[in-house]
Structure formats: C-alpha cells, structure tokens
C-alpha positions, 0 to 999 in steps of 0.5 A: 366808640366811633359814634362818640363826638370826642372820638371824631374830634380826636380823629380830626386832631390826628389827621391835622397833626399828620398834615402838618408834616406835609404842608408848611406853616410859614415860608420865608427867607433865612440868612445863610451868610451875610449876603446870602439868603435861602428860601425855606419852609417851616413844617413839623419836620423842620425843627427837632422839637416840633418833630418830636412834639408832633409825633407825640401829639399824633400818638396821644390822639390816636391812643386817646381814641381807643381809651374810651372805656377809661374816661379819666385816663382819656381826659388826662391824655386829652389835656396833655395833648392840648398842652403839647399842641399849644407848645407846638404852636409856640415853637412854630411862631418862634421858628417863624420869628427867626426868619428874615422875611416870613409869611404864614402859609394857608396851612398855618391854621392846622396847629390851631385846628389841633388845639380846637379839636383837643378842646372839644374832645376834652369837653365831650369826655367831661360831659360823658363823665358827668352823665355817668356820675349822674346816672350812678346817683340814680341807682 
C-alpha cells in the first residue's frame, strides 16, 4: 500500500489540505462600514463552503489511500477529489476578490499542491490499471 506512488501523492494531498486550515491563502482588508476597515485572513475555515469542501477533500484523499484493492473506485474518488480541489481554489479566489486590498500569502500554493497531487495520483492509479489489464491478457 505505502510503496505505491499514488499512495504517497494522496498522503501529500491530505497533508496539504490539513495545512490549509492552519495557514492563510490571502491577507487583506475588508470593509465593515463606510470608513472602517478590518485586517482579515482567508483560510479554509473562513467561509462555510470552503470549510465543507476542505473537509470533504481530506476525507476523500484519506479514504482513497485505503481503497488500493479496488482501483476503479480509487480512480473515481481521485477524480472527484480533483474536481473538489479545483472548486476550492475557485472559492478562494472569489473570497480574495471580495476584499478591498488583498495579497496572496506564501501558503496560497497549498490548493495548487492538492490539485497537482490528485492529478499525479490519478495518473498512477490509471497506469496500475493498465498494467493489470495487460497482465490479464497474457494469462
């Protein structure tokens, strides 16, 4: 299980998704009233939808690690996780655009890391599936 490349990619995606709760995606100022501004940070817990989707992403990647015997289900879960990770990135950008002044933080790379990890895990699972199908033809 742990010796497969896609397991390591899924584990890295899980760690990156957990880190999005701790580190900000962007910092900036939001308007409270006409002349009042407040410094704010955008994290995974700052918006309800990003909170739910981040938790789902952590769950999908953690469950996908243990689905190594059912590669077709693991492939579907990985693709679903990839779509959710892309939607999380879109939600972060939309939240950042709501701020008056916003600056992406260094940790804005984490949602991109999640997307890349899901993509490489998807490729690894698909190559394993192709290898098993080619070995079945030899029998």
